[in-house]
A tleap script that builds the chain and sets N, CA, C and O, in Angstrom:
source leaprc.protein.ff14SB
mol = sequence {
  NMET ASN SER THR THR TYR LEU THR THR GLU
  GLU LEU SER GLY ARG ILE LYS TYR ASP GLN
  ARG THR ILE ARG GLU ARG LEU LYS ASP SER
  VAL LEU LEU GLU GLY THR HIE TYR ILE ARG
  PRO PHE GLY GLY ARG LYS ILE LEU TYR LEU
  TRP GLU ARG ILE GLU ALA ASP MET GLY LEU
  ALA SER SER GLN GLY GLY THR VAL GLY ILE
  PRO MET ALA ASN GLY GLY VAL CYS HIE CGLY
}
set mol.1.N position { -84.649 -45.178 40.147 }
set mol.1.CA position { -84.983 -46.094 39.145 }
set mol.1.C position { -84.052 -45.972 37.901 }
set mol.1.O position { -83.768 -44.863 37.450 }
set mol.2.N position { -83.586 -47.116 37.359 }
set mol.2.CA position { -82.654 -47.043 36.256 }
set mol.2.C position { -83.530 -47.211 34.916 }
set mol.2.O position { -84.092 -48.263 34.612 }
set mol.3.N position { -83.566 -46.061 34.178 }
set mol.3.CA position { -84.343 -45.990 32.954 }
set mol.3.C position { -83.486 -46.187 31.706 }
set mol.3.O position { -82.438 -45.557 31.567 }
set mol.4.N position { -83.912 -47.026 30.832 }
set mol.4.CA position { -83.210 -47.274 29.625 }
set mol.4.C position { -84.074 -46.860 28.413 }
set mol.4.O position { -85.261 -47.182 28.357 }
set mol.5.N position { -83.475 -46.153 27.456 }
set mol.5.CA position { -84.146 -45.725 26.271 }
set mol.5.C position { -83.847 -46.751 25.136 }
set mol.5.O position { -82.697 -46.942 24.742 }
set mol.6.N position { -84.900 -47.386 24.641 }
set mol.6.CA position { -84.743 -48.365 23.550 }
set mol.6.C position { -85.131 -47.661 22.241 }
set mol.6.O position { -86.162 -46.997 22.134 }
set mol.7.N position { -84.242 -47.846 21.254 }
set mol.7.CA position { -84.454 -47.172 19.936 }
set mol.7.C position { -84.428 -48.228 18.842 }
set mol.7.O position { -83.711 -49.228 18.896 }
set mol.8.N position { -85.246 -47.942 17.860 }
set mol.8.CA position { -85.170 -48.768 16.581 }
set mol.8.C position { -83.982 -48.246 15.795 }
set mol.8.O position { -83.380 -47.234 16.156 }
set mol.9.N position { -83.648 -48.951 14.708 }
set mol.9.CA position { -82.596 -48.545 13.862 }
set mol.9.C position { -82.860 -47.170 13.247 }
set mol.9.O position { -81.947 -46.365 13.068 }
set mol.10.N position { -84.158 -46.918 12.923 }
set mol.10.CA position { -84.546 -45.632 12.363 }
set mol.10.C position { -84.332 -44.569 13.364 }
set mol.10.O position { -83.770 -43.527 13.027 }
set mol.11.N position { -84.757 -44.766 14.615 }
set mol.11.CA position { -84.686 -43.704 15.649 }
set mol.11.C position { -83.107 -43.413 16.002 }
set mol.11.O position { -82.682 -42.281 16.236 }
set mol.12.N position { -82.359 -44.519 16.005 }
set mol.12.CA position { -80.939 -44.378 16.279 }
set mol.12.C position { -80.272 -43.562 15.132 }
set mol.12.O position { -79.406 -42.722 15.376 }
set mol.13.N position { -80.681 -43.825 13.940 }
set mol.13.CA position { -80.199 -43.142 12.735 }
set mol.13.C position { -80.394 -41.583 12.903 }
set mol.13.O position { -79.503 -40.783 12.618 }
set mol.14.N position { -81.530 -41.249 13.348 }
set mol.14.CA position { -81.841 -39.848 13.532 }
set mol.14.C position { -80.973 -39.148 14.626 }
set mol.14.O position { -80.650 -37.963 14.538 }
set mol.15.N position { -80.629 -39.935 15.630 }
set mol.15.CA position { -79.837 -39.422 16.767 }
set mol.15.C position { -78.384 -39.272 16.449 }
set mol.15.O position { -77.786 -38.255 16.799 }
set mol.16.N position { -77.776 -40.260 15.788 }
set mol.16.CA position { -76.374 -40.254 15.548 }
set mol.16.C position { -75.976 -39.773 14.138 }
set mol.16.O position { -74.796 -39.627 13.818 }
set mol.17.N position { -77.010 -39.535 13.312 }
set mol.17.CA position { -76.743 -39.007 11.926 }
set mol.17.C position { -76.040 -39.916 10.973 }
set mol.17.O position { -75.322 -39.494 10.066 }
set mol.18.N position { -76.280 -41.239 11.220 }
set mol.18.CA position { -75.764 -42.248 10.279 }
set mol.18.C position { -76.994 -42.800 9.584 }
set mol.18.O position { -78.077 -42.845 10.167 }
set mol.19.N position { -76.824 -43.229 8.314 }
set mol.19.CA position { -77.852 -43.906 7.570 }
set mol.19.C position { -78.245 -45.237 8.273 }
set mol.19.O position { -77.425 -45.894 8.913 }
set mol.20.N position { -79.482 -45.579 8.124 }
set mol.20.CA position { -79.942 -46.911 8.763 }
set mol.20.C position { -79.112 -48.009 8.206 }
set mol.20.O position { -78.687 -48.861 8.986 }
set mol.21.N position { -78.825 -48.084 6.896 }
set mol.21.CA position { -78.108 -49.122 6.278 }
set mol.21.C position { -76.647 -49.168 6.849 }
set mol.21.O position { -76.103 -50.252 7.059 }
set mol.22.N position { -76.067 -48.055 7.077 }
set mol.22.CA position { -74.702 -48.046 7.608 }
set mol.22.C position { -74.731 -48.627 9.041 }
set mol.22.O position { -73.823 -49.378 9.400 }
set mol.23.N position { -75.758 -48.298 9.878 }
set mol.23.CA position { -75.855 -48.899 11.135 }
set mol.23.C position { -75.939 -50.425 11.082 }
set mol.23.O position { -75.223 -51.143 11.780 }
set mol.24.N position { -76.831 -50.873 10.236 }
set mol.24.CA position { -77.053 -52.337 10.148 }
set mol.24.C position { -75.842 -53.090 9.572 }
set mol.24.O position { -75.507 -54.167 10.066 }
set mol.25.N position { -75.184 -52.551 8.544 }
set mol.25.CA position { -74.191 -53.248 7.841 }
set mol.25.C position { -72.761 -52.998 8.273 }
set mol.25.O position { -71.905 -53.860 8.073 }
set mol.26.N position { -72.475 -51.844 8.859 }
set mol.26.CA position { -71.117 -51.512 9.221 }
set mol.26.C position { -70.885 -51.302 10.640 }
set mol.26.O position { -69.787 -51.607 11.105 }
set mol.27.N position { -71.886 -50.768 11.453 }
set mol.27.CA position { -71.628 -50.540 12.824 }
set mol.27.C position { -72.085 -51.713 13.700 }
set mol.27.O position { -71.412 -52.050 14.675 }
set mol.28.N position { -73.225 -52.337 13.363 }
set mol.28.CA position { -73.655 -53.445 14.184 }
set mol.28.C position { -72.700 -54.594 14.131 }
set mol.28.O position { -72.257 -54.997 13.056 }
set mol.29.N position { -72.387 -55.113 15.253 }
set mol.29.CA position { -71.409 -56.235 15.508 }
set mol.29.C position { -69.908 -55.856 15.228 }
set mol.29.O position { -69.035 -56.723 15.254 }
set mol.30.N position { -69.643 -54.582 14.968 }
set mol.30.CA position { -68.261 -54.199 14.871 }
set mol.30.C position { -67.975 -53.204 16.070 }
set mol.30.O position { -67.066 -53.415 16.873 }
set mol.31.N position { -68.752 -52.186 16.130 }
set mol.31.CA position { -68.668 -51.230 17.272 }
set mol.31.C position { -69.864 -51.293 18.146 }
set mol.31.O position { -69.755 -51.033 19.344 }
set mol.32.N position { -71.042 -51.636 17.596 }
set mol.32.CA position { -72.237 -51.841 18.415 }
set mol.32.C position { -72.451 -53.298 18.673 }
set mol.32.O position { -72.761 -54.052 17.751 }
set mol.33.N position { -72.292 -53.724 19.930 }
set mol.33.CA position { -72.215 -55.143 20.252 }
set mol.33.C position { -73.520 -55.593 20.920 }
set mol.33.O position { -74.132 -54.891 21.725 }
set mol.34.N position { -73.899 -56.817 20.525 }
set mol.34.CA position { -75.180 -57.394 21.053 }
set mol.34.C position { -74.945 -57.621 22.541 }
set mol.34.O position { -73.890 -58.112 22.942 }
set mol.35.N position { -75.953 -57.254 23.372 }
set mol.35.CA position { -75.882 -57.454 24.784 }
set mol.35.C position { -75.267 -56.197 25.491 }
set mol.35.O position { -75.508 -55.962 26.675 }
set mol.36.N position { -74.472 -55.407 24.727 }
set mol.36.CA position { -73.886 -54.152 25.246 }
set mol.36.C position { -74.594 -52.947 24.761 }
set mol.36.O position { -75.006 -52.090 25.543 }
set mol.37.N position { -74.746 -52.871 23.416 }
set mol.37.CA position { -75.351 -51.718 22.772 }
set mol.37.C position { -76.689 -52.009 22.129 }
set mol.37.O position { -77.424 -51.086 21.778 }
set mol.38.N position { -77.026 -53.328 21.966 }
set mol.38.CA position { -78.439 -53.614 21.469 }
set mol.38.C position { -78.780 -54.984 21.966 }
set mol.38.O position { -77.947 -55.799 22.361 }
set mol.39.N position { -80.146 -55.179 21.910 }
set mol.39.CA position { -80.686 -56.472 22.373 }
set mol.39.C position { -81.678 -56.965 21.311 }
set mol.39.O position { -82.082 -56.173 20.459 }
set mol.40.N position { -82.084 -58.234 21.329 }
set mol.40.CA position { -83.089 -58.815 20.573 }
set mol.40.C position { -84.213 -59.236 21.569 }
set mol.40.O position { -84.111 -60.315 22.153 }
set mol.41.N position { -85.230 -58.457 21.771 }
set mol.41.CA position { -86.211 -58.767 22.775 }
set mol.41.C position { -86.923 -60.083 22.460 }
set mol.41.O position { -87.322 -60.369 21.331 }
set mol.42.N position { -87.053 -60.849 23.517 }
set mol.42.CA position { -87.757 -62.163 23.435 }
set mol.42.C position { -87.198 -63.144 22.393 }
set mol.42.O position { -87.902 -64.020 21.892 }
set mol.43.N position { -85.878 -62.959 22.081 }
set mol.43.CA position { -85.190 -63.828 21.198 }
set mol.43.C position { -85.600 -63.767 19.726 }
set mol.43.O position { -85.316 -64.667 18.936 }
set mol.44.N position { -86.314 -62.607 19.375 }
set mol.44.CA position { -86.760 -62.397 17.988 }
set mol.44.C position { -85.779 -61.790 17.123 }
set mol.44.O position { -84.598 -61.696 17.457 }
set mol.45.N position { -86.256 -61.351 15.959 }
set mol.45.CA position { -85.343 -60.740 14.953 }
set mol.45.C position { -85.219 -59.256 15.127 }
set mol.45.O position { -84.257 -58.648 14.656 }
set mol.46.N position { -86.179 -58.662 15.799 }
set mol.46.CA position { -86.183 -57.181 16.010 }
set mol.46.C position { -85.045 -56.774 16.893 }
set mol.46.O position { -84.790 -57.440 17.896 }
set mol.47.N position { -84.339 -55.700 16.568 }
set mol.47.CA position { -83.220 -55.206 17.305 }
set mol.47.C position { -83.623 -53.842 17.970 }
set mol.47.O position { -84.184 -52.970 17.307 }
set mol.48.N position { -83.344 -53.694 19.192 }
set mol.48.CA position { -83.558 -52.472 19.929 }
set mol.48.C position { -82.206 -51.993 20.460 }
set mol.48.O position { -81.510 -52.757 21.128 }
set mol.49.N position { -81.823 -50.760 20.182 }
set mol.49.CA position { -80.553 -50.200 20.586 }
set mol.49.C position { -80.748 -49.540 21.946 }
set mol.49.O position { -81.797 -48.954 22.212 }
set mol.50.N position { -79.720 -49.638 22.819 }
set mol.50.CA position { -79.749 -49.077 24.147 }
set mol.50.C position { -79.070 -47.714 24.087 }
set mol.50.O position { -77.841 -47.655 24.102 }
set mol.51.N position { -79.807 -46.641 24.020 }
set mol.51.CA position { -79.275 -45.312 23.783 }
set mol.51.C position { -78.255 -44.896 24.804 }
set mol.51.O position { -77.184 -44.429 24.416 }
set mol.52.N position { -78.511 -45.031 26.065 }
set mol.52.CA position { -77.550 -44.615 27.046 }
set mol.52.C position { -76.140 -45.284 26.913 }
set mol.52.O position { -75.119 -44.626 27.111 }
set mol.53.N position { -76.112 -46.513 26.599 }
set mol.53.CA position { -74.829 -47.237 26.386 }
set mol.53.C position { -74.084 -46.718 25.176 }
set mol.53.O position { -72.874 -46.492 25.198 }
set mol.54.N position { -74.865 -46.537 24.108 }
set mol.54.CA position { -74.283 -46.026 22.874 }
set mol.54.C position { -73.680 -44.621 23.060 }
set mol.54.O position { -72.556 -44.322 22.656 }
set mol.55.N position { -74.548 -43.749 23.730 }
set mol.55.CA position { -74.127 -42.378 23.961 }
set mol.55.C position { -72.890 -42.316 24.851 }
set mol.55.O position { -72.020 -41.476 24.622 }
set mol.56.N position { -72.786 -43.172 25.850 }
set mol.56.CA position { -71.640 -43.211 26.675 }
set mol.56.C position { -70.357 -43.639 25.987 }
set mol.56.O position { -69.278 -43.124 26.281 }
set mol.57.N position { -70.489 -44.630 25.028 }
set mol.57.CA position { -69.417 -45.152 24.388 }
set mol.57.C position { -68.936 -44.392 23.104 }
set mol.57.O position { -67.821 -44.586 22.619 }
set mol.58.N position { -69.825 -43.538 22.599 }
set mol.58.CA position { -69.439 -42.758 21.399 }
set mol.58.C position { -68.234 -41.891 21.504 }
set mol.58.O position { -67.449 -41.746 20.567 }
set mol.59.N position { -68.101 -41.305 22.693 }
set mol.59.CA position { -66.969 -40.442 22.893 }
set mol.59.C position { -65.701 -41.083 23.417 }
set mol.59.O position { -64.680 -40.415 23.580 }
set mol.60.N position { -65.768 -42.388 23.683 }
set mol.60.CA position { -64.602 -43.051 24.216 }
set mol.60.C position { -63.381 -43.051 23.410 }
set mol.60.O position { -62.286 -42.846 23.934 }
set mol.61.N position { -63.523 -43.276 22.132 }
set mol.61.CA position { -62.361 -43.252 21.210 }
set mol.61.C position { -61.679 -41.925 21.196 }
set mol.61.O position { -60.454 -41.825 21.138 }
set mol.62.N position { -62.537 -40.854 21.252 }
set mol.62.CA position { -61.989 -39.506 21.218 }
set mol.62.C position { -61.257 -39.167 22.543 }
set mol.62.O position { -60.219 -38.505 22.553 }
set mol.63.N position { -61.828 -39.635 23.618 }
set mol.63.CA position { -61.237 -39.272 24.968 }
set mol.63.C position { -60.031 -40.112 25.229 }
set mol.63.O position { -59.207 -39.746 26.068 }
set mol.64.N position { -59.880 -41.250 24.534 }
set mol.64.CA position { -58.773 -42.194 24.748 }
set mol.64.C position { -57.677 -41.869 23.705 }
set mol.64.O position { -56.767 -42.674 23.508 }
set mol.65.N position { -57.753 -40.759 23.070 }
set mol.65.CA position { -56.694 -40.333 22.119 }
set mol.65.C position { -56.731 -41.210 20.857 }
set mol.65.O position { -55.704 -41.336 20.190 }
set mol.66.N position { -57.843 -41.805 20.513 }
set mol.66.CA position { -58.036 -42.561 19.299 }
set mol.66.C position { -57.460 -43.884 19.310 }
set mol.66.O position { -57.309 -44.500 18.255 }
set mol.67.N position { -57.116 -44.381 20.466 }
set mol.67.CA position { -56.548 -45.757 20.628 }
set mol.67.C position { -57.584 -46.820 20.147 }
set mol.67.O position { -58.787 -46.685 20.375 }
set mol.68.N position { -57.081 -47.845 19.495 }
set mol.68.CA position { -57.990 -48.878 18.993 }
set mol.68.C position { -57.831 -50.022 19.893 }
set mol.68.O position { -56.718 -50.321 20.327 }
set mol.69.N position { -58.940 -50.707 20.210 }
set mol.69.CA position { -58.929 -51.891 20.987 }
set mol.69.C position { -59.600 -53.046 20.363 }
set mol.69.O position { -60.333 -52.847 19.395 }
set mol.70.N position { -59.425 -54.198 20.813 }
set mol.70.CA position { -60.079 -55.362 20.333 }
set mol.70.C position { -61.248 -55.678 21.178 }
set mol.70.O position { -61.055 -55.976 22.357 }
set mol.71.N position { -62.515 -55.641 20.659 }
set mol.71.CA position { -63.739 -55.953 21.548 }
set mol.71.C position { -63.674 -57.377 22.037 }
set mol.71.O position { -63.371 -58.291 21.271 }
set mol.72.N position { -63.958 -57.571 23.314 }
set mol.72.CA position { -63.982 -58.875 23.905 }
set mol.72.C position { -65.434 -59.361 24.080 }
set mol.72.O position { -66.367 -58.560 24.046 }
set mol.73.N position { -65.605 -60.604 24.256 }
set mol.73.CA position { -67.002 -61.159 24.332 }
set mol.73.C position { -67.723 -60.636 25.567 }
set mol.73.O position { -68.949 -60.541 25.533 }
set mol.74.N position { -67.043 -60.294 26.651 }
set mol.74.CA position { -67.684 -59.896 27.817 }
set mol.74.C position { -68.085 -58.398 27.795 }
set mol.74.O position { -68.633 -57.889 28.773 }
set mol.75.N position { -67.817 -57.729 26.717 }
set mol.75.CA position { -68.081 -56.293 26.540 }
set mol.75.C position { -66.905 -55.416 26.812 }
set mol.75.O position { -66.994 -54.210 26.580 }
set mol.76.N position { -65.764 -55.962 27.307 }
set mol.76.CA position { -64.585 -55.171 27.556 }
set mol.76.C position { -63.836 -54.979 26.234 }
set mol.76.O position { -64.279 -55.390 25.162 }
set mol.77.N position { -62.664 -54.325 26.375 }
set mol.77.CA position { -61.785 -54.089 25.269 }
set mol.77.C position { -60.378 -54.458 25.609 }
set mol.77.O position { -59.905 -54.134 26.698 }
set mol.78.N position { -59.681 -55.133 24.705 }
set mol.78.CA position { -58.265 -55.494 24.916 }
set mol.78.C position { -57.519 -54.407 24.132 }
set mol.78.O position { -57.830 -54.168 22.965 }
set mol.79.N position { -56.509 -53.727 24.778 }
set mol.79.CA position { -55.740 -52.693 24.150 }
set mol.79.C position { -54.401 -53.173 23.806 }
set mol.79.O position { -53.473 -52.366 23.757 }
set mol.80.N position { -54.211 -54.456 23.556 }
set mol.80.CA position { -52.997 -55.003 22.983 }
set mol.80.C position { -52.135 -55.446 24.029 }
set mol.80.O position { -51.043 -55.947 23.758 }
savepdb mol mol.pdb
quit
């Protein structure tokens, strides 16, 4: 069974050691993408972050030598 851990902004803040405001204003929609890293259940305003996806992607920039990519709508990344 595929289990997903859903986190509120407050819970995510505790796990990644970023302020809630930083997550909402700087990370959301720049590195944390809707449909990939977070969802809006039932089309509402509340945001739930998908912990396993975030955890997997957090180390990608480090393991790729710090290369920067352009996020694509389908969740992929264009590397130039």
